[in-house]
N, C-alpha and C positions, 0 to 999 in steps of 0.2 A: 571423886576425880579432881585433881588439882587444876586450877585455872591457869592456862598458859601465860607466861610473862609477856608483857607488851614489847619489851626490849631487853637486850642484854648489855651489861656493863662489864668490860674487861679491865681489870686492875693489875698491871704488872708491878710486882713488888720485889725490892731487894733491901733487906735489913730495915723494914718499916715497923718493927715491933713496938716502937714508942708511940705510934699514932694510927696504926691500921685499925685498931678496935674503935677508936673515935670516928674514923672515916666510915666504917661500916654502920655505926649507930646513926651517923648523919644521913647516909644514903637510905637507911630504913625509914628515918623520919621524913625524908623527902618523897620517897616513892613506894614504901612498903613492899608488898609482894609483886607489884607491877613490874619490877625489874629483877631479872635473873642476874646475879653477880658472880662473875668468874674471877677468882683471885689466882694469879700465877705467881707462886713464890719462886723466885729465880735463884734458888740455891742460897737462901739467906743463912747467915751464921748466928742470927739472934732468934728471938721467939716469935717471929712473924707468923709462922705456920701454926704454932700453938694458939696464938691469939685468934686466928681465923677459925681454927677447929672449934674453939670454945664458943664463938659466936654462932657458928653454923649449927651447933647442937639444937638451938631453939629457933633457927631461921632456915628453913629448908630451901629457900631460894638462893642461898649462898653456897658456892662450891669452891673447894680448894684443890688446886693441882700443883704438886711440888716437883720442881726440876732437880735432878740429882746434883747438878753443879751450876755455878753461876755462869750464864752465857750471854747476858745482855738483854736490853729492852726488845730488840728486834726478834731474837730467838723466842722470848716469852710470848710476844704477840703472835708469831707464826704458830707456836704451839697452841695458842688459845683459839685460833680460827675454827677448828672443828668442834670445839667444846662449847661454843656459844650457840644457842638454839633458836633465839627469837629472830624475827624478820629484820629488825633494826639492831645494829650492834654499835655500841659506843666504846671507844678506847680512851681512857683518861688516866691522869696521874693519880697515884694513891693518896697524895696529900690533899686532894680535893681543892686545888688552888682555884678551880673554876666553879662558880656558884650555880645554883639550881636554875636561874633564869638563862644562863649560858647553855646549860644542858638542854633546856626546853627549846632554845633557838635551833640547836642542832636537830633535835627530834622533829620540830615543825618543818624543817627544810628537807628532811629525808624523803617524804612521799613524792616529791618532784625532783629528787636528785639521787645519784648513786653513791656519792661520797660528799661529806660535808666537813670542812676544815674550819676550826676556829682561827680567827685572825686578830692578834693582839694589836695590830697597827691599823686596823680598819676604823673608819669613822664610827663612833658609837662605842668603841671599846674603852674600858676603864681599868685603872690600877688602884688597888688599895694596899698601902704599905705603912708600917709604923715609922715614925720619924727616924729611929736609929738605923733603918734599913734603906734610907734614901740613897746613900752612896752605893750600896749593893745593887739597887735597882738601876741606877744610872750606868754602872759598869756593865751590868747584864744587858741593858738596852743597847749599849755601844757594841758589845761583842755580838749580839744578835743581829744588829744592822750589818756588821762586817761579814758575818757568816752568810746571811741571806744574799748579800751582794755577790759574794763568792759563788754561791749556788746558782743564782740567776745568770751570772756571766758564764759559768761553766756548762750549765744544763738547759738554760733558757726555759725554765718552767713557768714563768709568769705568775708565780705566787710569792707574795711578800713575806709570809711568815710560815715557813715550812715546819718549824719545830714546835708549834703550839701543841700543848699536851692534851688537847680535846679534839677528837675526830669521830665522825660517825659514818656508818656504812650500811647500805642494804646488804643483807646476808648473801644474796646471790652474787652481788658485785664483788664482795670481799672474797668469796670462794673462787671466783674467776681470777682474782689477783694473786691468790695464794701461791700458785705454782711458780710464779716469777719472782717472788720475794726471797732474797738471800741474805740481806744484811742482818747481822747479829746485834749491833749496837743501836745508838740513837739515829744513825743514818737511815733506819727503816722508814722514818717519816718522809725523807726525800725520795726514797725508792718507791714508796706507795704512790706518791704523786706522779712519778715518772711512769709507773705501770698503769695507773688510772688513765693517764693521757694516751698511752699507746692503745688501750682498750676503748678509747673514745667514751669513757664514762662521763656522766653528767656531774660536774664538780661545782659545789656552791661554797662560799665563804661567809661566815657570820661573825659579827662582833662579839667579844667576850668580856666578862668582868673577872679579872684575875687578882687574887689576893696572895701576897707573900707574907707568910707568918714567921719565917726565919731565913737565914742566909746559908742553910745547910747545903743547898745545891751549888753554892759558889765554889766550893772545893772541887766538886764534880766538873764544873764548868772549866776550871783551869786545867785539871788533869786530863779531861777528855778532849780538849781542843785539838791537839795533834792527831789523836785517833779519829776524830770526826772528819778532819780534813782528809786524812788518808782514806777513810771509808768512802767519802764522796768522790775522791779521785778514782777509786776502784769502780764505783758505779759509773763514772764517766767513761772509764776504759771499757766496761762491759757494754755500755751503750754504743761506743765506737765499733765494737765487734758485732753489733746488730742484735744483741741479746735482749734488748727492750723494743725491738721493732714490732709493729702490730702483728706481723705474721708469726713471730716467735711467742709473744705473750698470749696471743689468741689461739695457739695450737690446741686442738681438742684433747690431745693426750697429755697436756701439762699436768704435773702433779707436784705437790709440795715435797720438800726434802724430808727424810725421816726425822721424826721428833725425838728430842732427848727423853731418856727414860724418866718417868715420874709416876706419882700415884695420887689419886684424888682423895680428898678427905673422906668421902663416902666409902671408898674402897678400904682405906686404912682403918676405918672404924669397925669393919666387919671381922 
């Protein structure tokens, strides 16, 4: 009988074929079979799924779920919620920008919290970046400050870094949140914090060590800026309509929206 994983790691992926295998190797070196790894391939056009399938052949704690079409980070995370089985669930970026120590900080905080968010602006957080990416980091930092100021002004969340790509949840808390999550893109991070507050969940923030290996995400940052602002405005409108009120998010009959069609690696291998 297999030993249950101590925690689950959810990796939303879109066209990560060039590095997903290295990320899985690193996670195995860090945690071995203690972590259940759920990879959500968000309709990638490259060989992301094939790389994960190959790795999963010899690592039974790794599971692949493929979405039929690209829908965004939020949709991938919402799809993953019923697929992660451990009591503690981490959602993190597939490039492993956050180190093992940062992950352990999240895990250490979860026994006394319902949700733990990494905070790149908290005292104790550190950045590692090659010299040629200093300009990229500076631009990204300024954009991040502006975005978080926009979110704080609009939604009054009281969180300085909504978009940190490392968050942890108690499984029961994440399941309670699931029925009220609707965002398909990167605004899912904002929506999760809003829903967590409505549910009066215990939220902790921890410092992180983030490493930027490339400026790949700078293109995404520019292209998704308008979409992110639009999505946050939609969330603000939904809140104005009372859709994130404690009574609505805590309704006992709340259910997640139907998931996109997909198939797991285990199923496709049969």
